[in-house]
C-alpha positions as CSV (number, residue, x, y, z in Angstrom):
1,X,-1.4,34.3,25.5
2,X,-3.6,36.2,23.2
3,X,-4.1,36.8,19.5
4,X,-4.1,40.1,17.7
5,X,-5.3,40.5,14.1
6,X,-3.8,43.2,11.9
7,X,-6.1,45.5,9.9
8,X,-4.3,45.5,6.5
9,X,-6.6,45.0,3.6
10,X,-4.4,42.6,1.6
11,X,-3.5,40.0,4.1
12,X,-3.8,39.5,7.8
13,X,-1.0,38.5,10.1
14,X,-2.1,36.8,13.3
15,X,0.3,37.7,16.2
16,X,0.9,35.6,19.3
17,X,2.6,37.1,22.4
18,X,4.2,35.3,25.2
19,X,6.4,37.5,27.3
20,X,8.6,39.1,24.6
21,X,8.1,36.4,22.0
22,X,6.2,37.4,18.8
23,X,5.0,34.9,16.2
24,X,3.6,36.2,12.9
25,X,2.4,34.6,9.8
26,X,2.6,36.3,6.4
27,X,0.7,34.8,3.5
28,X,2.7,34.9,0.3
29,X,-0.3,33.5,-1.7
30,X,-3.0,30.9,-1.1
31,X,-0.5,28.0,-0.9
32,X,2.6,29.6,0.6
33,X,3.3,31.5,3.8
34,X,6.2,32.5,6.0
35,X,6.1,32.3,9.8
36,X,8.5,34.6,11.8
37,X,9.3,33.7,15.4
38,X,11.0,36.4,17.4
39,X,12.7,35.2,20.6
40,X,14.2,37.7,23.0
41,X,16.7,37.2,25.8
42,X,13.9,37.3,28.4
43,X,12.4,34.2,26.8
44,X,15.5,32.0,27.1
45,X,17.9,33.5,29.7
46,X,16.3,31.8,32.7
47,X,16.4,28.3,31.1
48,X,20.0,28.8,30.0
49,X,21.1,29.9,33.4
50,X,19.4,26.9,35.0
51,X,21.1,24.4,32.7
52,X,24.5,26.0,33.1
53,X,23.9,26.0,36.9
54,X,23.3,22.2,36.7
55,X,26.5,21.8,34.6
56,X,28.4,23.8,37.3
57,X,27.2,21.5,40.1
58,X,28.3,18.3,38.3
59,X,31.3,19.5,36.3
60,X,34.6,17.7,36.9
61,X,37.4,20.1,35.9
62,X,41.0,19.6,37.1
63,X,42.0,22.2,39.8
64,X,38.4,22.7,41.1
65,X,36.3,20.9,43.6
66,X,33.0,19.5,42.2
67,X,30.4,22.3,42.3
68,X,33.1,25.0,42.8
69,X,33.9,25.7,39.1
70,X,33.6,29.4,38.3
71,X,30.4,30.1,36.3
72,X,32.5,32.1,33.8
73,X,34.5,29.1,33.0
74,X,31.3,27.0,32.6
75,X,29.8,29.6,30.3
76,X,32.9,29.8,28.2
77,X,33.0,26.0,27.7
78,X,29.3,25.2,27.5
79,X,27.4,28.5,27.1
80,X,27.0,28.7,23.3
81,X,25.9,25.0,23.0
82,X,23.4,25.3,25.8
83,X,22.1,28.6,24.4
84,X,21.5,27.1,20.9
85,X,19.8,24.0,22.4
86,X,17.5,25.9,24.7
87,X,16.5,28.5,22.1
88,X,15.7,25.6,19.6
89,X,13.5,24.0,22.2
90,X,11.6,27.2,22.8
91,X,11.4,27.7,19.0
92,X,10.0,24.3,18.3
93,X,7.5,24.4,21.1
94,X,6.3,27.9,20.0
95,X,6.0,26.8,16.4
96,X,4.1,23.7,17.3
97,X,1.6,25.6,19.5
98,X,1.1,28.2,16.8
99,X,0.3,25.7,14.1
100,X,-2.0,23.8,16.4
101,X,-3.9,26.8,17.8
102,X,-4.2,28.4,14.4
103,X,-5.4,25.1,13.0
104,X,-3.1,25.5,10.0
105,X,-3.4,22.7,7.5
106,X,0.1,22.4,6.2
107,X,1.9,20.0,3.7
108,X,5.2,18.6,4.8
109,X,7.0,20.4,7.6
110,X,8.0,24.1,8.1
111,X,11.3,24.7,6.3
112,X,13.9,27.0,8.0
113,X,14.5,30.0,5.7
114,X,17.2,32.1,7.4
115,X,19.0,29.7,9.7
116,X,22.4,30.5,8.1
117,X,21.9,34.2,9.0
118,X,21.3,33.8,12.7
119,X,23.8,35.7,14.8
120,X,24.1,33.6,18.0
121,X,26.2,36.3,19.7
122,X,23.2,38.7,19.7
123,X,20.6,38.8,22.5
124,X,17.5,38.6,20.3
125,X,16.8,36.2,17.4
126,X,14.3,36.2,14.5
127,X,13.6,32.9,12.8
128,X,11.7,32.5,9.6
129,X,10.0,29.3,8.3
130,X,8.4,28.6,5.0
131,X,5.0,26.8,5.0
132,X,3.3,24.9,2.3
133,X,-0.5,25.2,2.8
134,X,-3.0,22.6,1.9
135,X,-5.3,23.8,-0.9
136,X,-9.0,24.5,-0.6
137,X,-11.1,22.3,-2.9
138,X,-14.3,20.4,-3.2
139,X,-14.8,16.7,-4.1
140,X,-17.7,15.7,-6.4
141,X,-18.0,11.9,-5.9
142,X,-21.1,11.9,-8.1
143,X,-19.2,13.4,-11.0
144,X,-17.9,11.2,-13.8
145,X,-19.5,7.8,-14.3
146,X,-17.4,4.8,-13.4
147,X,-18.0,1.2,-14.5
148,X,-18.8,-1.3,-11.8
149,X,-18.1,-4.8,-13.1
150,X,-20.3,-7.7,-12.1
151,X,-18.4,-10.9,-13.0
152,X,-20.4,-14.0,-13.7
153,X,-19.3,-17.6,-14.0
154,X,-20.7,-18.5,-17.4
155,X,-21.5,-21.9,-18.7
156,X,-18.2,-22.4,-20.4
157,X,-16.3,-21.7,-17.2
158,X,-18.6,-24.0,-15.2
159,X,-18.2,-26.8,-17.7
160,X,-14.4,-26.4,-17.6
161,X,-14.4,-26.4,-13.9
162,X,-16.4,-29.6,-13.8
163,X,-14.0,-31.1,-16.3
164,X,-11.0,-30.1,-14.2
165,X,-12.5,-31.7,-11.1
166,X,-13.2,-34.9,-13.0
167,X,-9.6,-35.0,-14.2
168,X,-8.2,-34.2,-10.8
169,X,-10.1,-37.0,-9.2
170,X,-9.8,-39.4,-12.1
171,X,-7.4,-42.4,-12.7
172,X,-4.1,-42.4,-14.5
173,X,-3.6,-45.1,-17.1
174,X,0.0,-45.6,-18.2
175,X,0.8,-45.6,-21.9
176,X,3.7,-46.0,-24.2
177,X,2.8,-43.5,-26.9
178,X,1.5,-39.9,-26.8
179,X,-2.0,-39.2,-28.0
180,X,-4.0,-36.0,-27.9
181,X,-5.2,-35.3,-24.4
182,X,-2.5,-37.3,-22.7
183,X,-0.2,-36.1,-19.8
184,X,3.5,-36.2,-20.4
185,X,6.1,-36.3,-17.6
186,X,9.6,-35.5,-18.8
187,X,12.6,-33.3,-18.5
188,X,13.2,-30.1,-20.5
189,X,16.8,-29.2,-21.3
190,X,18.6,-26.5,-23.2
191,X,22.3,-26.1,-23.6
192,X,21.8,-22.5,-24.9
193,X,20.1,-21.4,-21.7
194,X,21.5,-24.1,-19.4
195,X,18.2,-25.4,-18.0
196,X,17.1,-28.8,-16.8
197,X,13.5,-28.9,-15.6
198,X,11.4,-32.0,-14.8
199,X,7.8,-31.3,-15.4
200,X,4.4,-32.7,-16.1
201,X,2.1,-31.2,-18.8
202,X,-0.9,-32.1,-20.9
203,X,-0.9,-32.0,-24.7
204,X,-3.9,-29.7,-24.1
205,X,-1.4,-27.1,-22.7
206,X,0.5,-27.0,-26.0
207,X,-0.8,-24.2,-28.2
208,X,1.7,-24.4,-31.1
209,X,0.5,-26.6,-33.9
210,X,4.0,-27.7,-35.0
211,X,5.0,-28.5,-31.4
212,X,1.9,-30.6,-30.9
213,X,2.5,-32.5,-34.1
214,X,6.0,-33.3,-32.9
215,X,4.7,-34.7,-29.6
216,X,1.8,-36.8,-31.0
217,X,3.1,-40.3,-31.7
218,X,6.3,-39.9,-29.6
219,X,7.1,-42.8,-27.3
220,X,8.4,-43.1,-23.7
221,X,12.2,-42.7,-23.9
222,X,12.1,-40.5,-27.0
223,X,13.6,-37.0,-26.9
224,X,11.7,-34.4,-28.9
225,X,13.1,-31.0,-30.0
226,X,10.6,-28.1,-29.7
227,X,10.7,-24.4,-30.4
228,X,9.5,-22.3,-27.4
229,X,8.1,-19.5,-29.6
230,X,4.3,-19.9,-29.6
231,X,4.5,-23.3,-27.8
232,X,2.2,-22.0,-25.0
233,X,-0.7,-19.6,-25.3
234,X,0.7,-17.7,-22.3
235,X,4.4,-16.9,-22.0
236,X,4.1,-17.3,-18.3
237,X,3.9,-21.1,-18.9
238,X,7.6,-20.8,-19.9
239,X,8.2,-20.2,-16.2
240,X,5.8,-23.0,-15.0
241,X,7.0,-25.8,-17.3
242,X,10.5,-24.8,-18.4
243,X,11.8,-23.1,-15.2
244,X,12.7,-19.7,-16.7
245,X,12.6,-16.5,-14.7
246,X,9.8,-14.1,-15.4
247,X,11.7,-11.6,-17.5
248,X,13.2,-14.4,-19.7
249,X,9.9,-16.2,-20.1
250,X,8.4,-13.3,-22.1
251,X,9.1,-13.6,-25.8
252,X,11.3,-16.7,-25.3
253,X,12.5,-18.0,-28.7
254,X,14.9,-20.9,-28.4
255,X,15.0,-24.7,-29.0
256,X,14.5,-27.0,-26.1
257,X,14.6,-30.8,-25.8
258,X,12.0,-32.8,-23.9
259,X,12.9,-36.3,-22.9
260,X,9.7,-38.2,-22.4
261,X,9.8,-40.4,-19.2
262,X,6.1,-41.2,-18.7
263,X,2.9,-41.0,-20.7
264,X,-0.4,-41.2,-19.0
265,X,-4.0,-41.0,-20.0
266,X,-6.3,-39.5,-17.3
267,X,-9.6,-41.3,-17.1
268,X,-12.0,-38.8,-15.7
269,X,-14.0,-39.5,-12.5
270,X,-17.7,-40.2,-12.8
271,X,-20.0,-37.5,-11.5
272,X,-21.6,-39.6,-8.8
273,X,-22.5,-39.2,-5.1
274,X,-19.1,-40.6,-4.0
275,X,-17.3,-37.7,-5.8
276,X,-19.8,-35.1,-4.5
277,X,-19.3,-36.3,-0.9
278,X,-15.5,-36.3,-1.4
279,X,-15.7,-32.7,-2.6
280,X,-18.2,-31.1,-0.1
281,X,-19.1,-33.6,2.6
282,X,-21.8,-36.2,2.8
283,X,-25.1,-35.3,1.0
284,X,-24.2,-31.6,0.7
285,X,-24.3,-31.9,-3.1
286,X,-26.5,-34.5,-4.8
287,X,-26.4,-33.7,-8.6
288,X,-24.3,-32.1,-11.3
289,X,-26.7,-29.1,-11.3
290,X,-26.1,-28.5,-7.6
291,X,-22.3,-29.0,-8.2
292,X,-22.3,-26.3,-10.9
293,X,-24.4,-24.0,-8.7
294,X,-21.9,-24.4,-5.9
295,X,-19.0,-23.8,-8.2
296,X,-20.8,-20.7,-9.5
297,X,-21.4,-19.3,-6.0
298,X,-17.8,-19.8,-4.8
299,X,-16.3,-18.4,-8.0
300,X,-18.5,-15.3,-8.1
301,X,-17.8,-14.7,-4.5
302,X,-14.1,-14.6,-5.4
303,X,-14.8,-12.5,-8.5
304,X,-16.6,-9.9,-6.3
305,X,-13.3,-9.2,-4.5
306,X,-11.5,-8.5,-7.8
307,X,-14.4,-6.4,-9.0
308,X,-14.4,-4.4,-5.8
309,X,-10.7,-3.7,-6.0
310,X,-11.1,-2.6,-9.6
311,X,-14.0,-0.3,-8.7
312,X,-12.0,1.2,-5.9
313,X,-9.0,1.8,-8.2
314,X,-11.2,3.3,-10.9
315,X,-13.0,5.7,-8.6
316,X,-9.7,6.8,-7.1
317,X,-8.3,7.4,-10.6
318,X,-11.4,9.3,-11.6
319,X,-11.3,11.5,-8.5
320,X,-7.7,12.4,-9.0
321,X,-8.3,13.2,-12.7
322,X,-11.4,15.3,-12.1
323,X,-10.7,17.0,-8.8
324,X,-8.7,20.1,-9.7
325,X,-6.5,22.0,-7.3
326,X,-3.0,23.5,-7.2
327,X,-0.3,22.4,-4.8
328,X,2.7,24.4,-3.5
329,X,4.9,22.6,-5.9
330,X,8.2,24.5,-5.4
331,X,7.9,24.3,-1.6
332,X,7.2,20.6,-1.7
333,X,10.2,20.0,-3.9
334,X,12.4,21.9,-1.5
335,X,10.9,19.9,1.4
336,X,11.6,16.6,-0.4
337,X,15.1,17.7,-1.0
338,X,15.7,18.4,2.7
339,X,13.6,15.9,4.5
340,X,15.4,12.7,3.8
341,X,18.5,11.2,5.5
342,X,20.5,12.4,2.5
343,X,19.9,15.8,0.9
344,X,18.7,15.5,-2.7
345,X,19.7,17.7,-5.6
346,X,17.0,20.0,-7.1
347,X,16.7,17.7,-10.1
348,X,16.3,14.6,-8.0
349,X,13.8,16.3,-5.7
350,X,11.8,17.4,-8.7
351,X,11.7,13.8,-10.1
352,X,10.7,12.5,-6.7
353,X,7.9,15.0,-6.5
354,X,6.6,14.1,-9.9
355,X,6.5,10.4,-8.9
356,X,4.7,11.1,-5.7
357,X,2.3,13.9,-6.8
358,X,-0.5,11.6,-7.7
359,X,-0.4,9.9,-4.4
360,X,-0.3,13.2,-2.5
361,X,-3.3,14.5,-4.4
362,X,-5.3,11.3,-3.5
363,X,-4.2,11.6,0.2
364,X,-5.8,15.0,0.3
365,X,-8.9,13.9,-1.6
366,X,-9.4,10.9,0.6
367,X,-8.8,12.8,3.8
368,X,-11.4,15.3,2.8
369,X,-13.9,12.6,1.9
370,X,-13.3,10.8,5.2
371,X,-13.6,14.0,7.3
372,X,-16.7,15.3,5.6
373,X,-18.5,11.9,5.7
374,X,-17.3,10.6,9.1
375,X,-15.5,7.6,7.7
376,X,-12.9,7.3,10.4
377,X,-12.5,3.9,12.0
378,X,-13.2,3.9,15.8
379,X,-11.6,1.6,18.3
380,X,-14.9,-0.2,19.0
381,X,-15.4,-0.9,15.3
382,X,-11.8,-2.2,15.1
383,X,-12.5,-4.5,18.1
384,X,-15.7,-5.8,16.6
385,X,-14.0,-6.4,13.3
386,X,-11.2,-8.4,14.9
387,X,-13.7,-10.5,16.9
388,X,-15.6,-11.3,13.7
389,X,-12.4,-12.3,12.0
390,X,-11.5,-14.5,15.0
391,X,-14.9,-16.2,14.9
392,X,-14.5,-16.9,11.2
393,X,-11.1,-18.4,11.7
394,X,-12.2,-20.6,14.6
395,X,-15.2,-21.8,12.5
396,X,-12.7,-23.2,9.9
397,X,-11.4,-25.5,12.6
398,X,-14.8,-26.6,13.9
399,X,-15.1,-24.2,16.8
400,X,-18.5,-22.8,15.9
401,X,-19.6,-21.1,19.2
402,X,-16.7,-19.5,21.0
403,X,-17.5,-17.6,24.2
404,X,-17.6,-13.8,24.4
405,X,-14.8,-14.0,27.0
406,X,-12.6,-16.0,24.7
407,X,-13.2,-13.6,21.8
408,X,-12.5,-10.6,24.0
409,X,-9.2,-12.1,25.2
410,X,-7.9,-13.0,21.7
411,X,-9.0,-9.6,20.4
412,X,-7.1,-7.9,23.2
413,X,-3.9,-9.7,22.3
414,X,-4.3,-8.8,18.6
415,X,-5.0,-5.2,19.3
416,X,-2.0,-4.9,21.5
417,X,0.2,-5.5,18.4
418,X,0.7,-2.2,16.6
419,X,1.4,-3.9,13.2
420,X,-1.8,-5.9,13.5
421,X,-3.8,-2.8,14.4
422,X,-2.4,-1.0,11.4
423,X,-3.2,-3.9,9.1
424,X,-6.7,-4.3,10.3
425,X,-7.3,-0.5,10.3
426,X,-6.2,-0.4,6.6
427,X,-8.6,-3.2,5.8
428,X,-11.5,-1.4,7.5
429,X,-10.6,2.0,6.0
430,X,-10.7,0.5,2.5
431,X,-14.0,-1.3,3.2
432,X,-15.6,1.9,4.5
433,X,-14.4,3.9,1.5
434,X,-15.5,1.2,-0.9
435,X,-19.0,1.1,0.6
436,X,-19.2,4.9,0.5
437,X,-18.3,4.9,-3.2
438,X,-20.8,2.1,-3.9
439,X,-23.6,4.2,-2.2
440,X,-22.6,7.6,-3.5
441,X,-20.5,7.4,-6.7
442,X,-22.1,7.5,-10.2
443,X,-21.8,3.9,-11.2
444,X,-22.8,1.9,-14.3
445,X,-23.1,-1.8,-13.8
446,X,-21.6,-4.0,-16.5
447,X,-22.1,-7.8,-16.4
448,X,-19.2,-9.7,-17.9
449,X,-17.6,-13.1,-17.9
450,X,-14.3,-13.5,-16.1
451,X,-12.3,-13.6,-19.3
452,X,-14.1,-10.5,-20.6
453,X,-13.4,-8.8,-17.3
454,X,-9.7,-9.5,-17.6
455,X,-9.7,-8.3,-21.2
456,X,-11.7,-5.1,-20.5
457,X,-10.1,-4.2,-17.1
458,X,-6.5,-4.9,-17.7
459,X,-6.0,-4.6,-21.5
């Protein structure tokens, strides 16, 4: 096999020859091309004759002994089907080799262009395929500035967390009448929405002034009618306390009845060594200051994960917005229409393309970043990652020093599972990409409280 290059000034058509087979590529423009595969009788006749010969040896046709069926009868019955199958095998093999050896970076798959026009009664065939070519572009990771949030646990959060801990580990004192700060256990009902939900909530959870006034002074056994509109600061609490589905909970505006079954005052636990030991183990924490420092460390560790995910999303969005290149749009729409189990209409394929275009653009951008900066995950990296994950999990159960042999054995079992390999690979790929962006993207650090982060990041 060899390659000839034409000498035309406008475009160049590489030509492959194998026996009588010719493969040529014609560039329509920078993003579209047509491949023509010419297959002659010399390319397929030997294969077809061999398959038909095998059919003849094994054919069971009444009136003929096995292996004695006339070849003419075999060709009449099976010849066309065998011809089509063998030519298609040759065609697919040749097309694959051409794309591989020419290192063509294509989008989607080649689309048959003239399959309806093939005359299978002829000796020679010419097949045409449309190609969508990947665009050439560059990625400027240091382009537009992106905010990197550093979320801190402020004093208000720390004080609230300490208060929550003291409540959680405190004592319940039974009461007959509701006062501010008490916990109420009761059942919410509504004939309009057919709900009956037993729940426990604090009067501190009630945001509505009128609803709170209705509850203060109510006694065990009383039934209080409350309006849901504005009762809670967050409509999601209509799910938590009233039992509504997510969609119904938003903007809920009905009357509900709450039958009060218990009223309790929670006496907060003292901040003493007994509580510290119960929370973190003996003598790990010895003061309120150390408790707050520990809460701050744990909270900010969790916040860092949210901040990292936000950073990754924002850099991705910035790259998609600021990396400009064209796509073979019409080709991709035709490919989408034809590639599924069920063929789509042109309008449906266009809608599907528009939904997936952003994702396709980022796949190309990410692929280029990974290739140019060697960010691919190797098997050794994947194995080390799985072993470290195993060590961390074993440490949670008190196994602090597992042997290397034990880690290797468990890692081998994990890496034999394709789904686990894919999951771990995705985690490592994301981590590599995130670290690359942290080191190379143009970032502006912004220190915020968690509440401010939620407001800024997801408003």
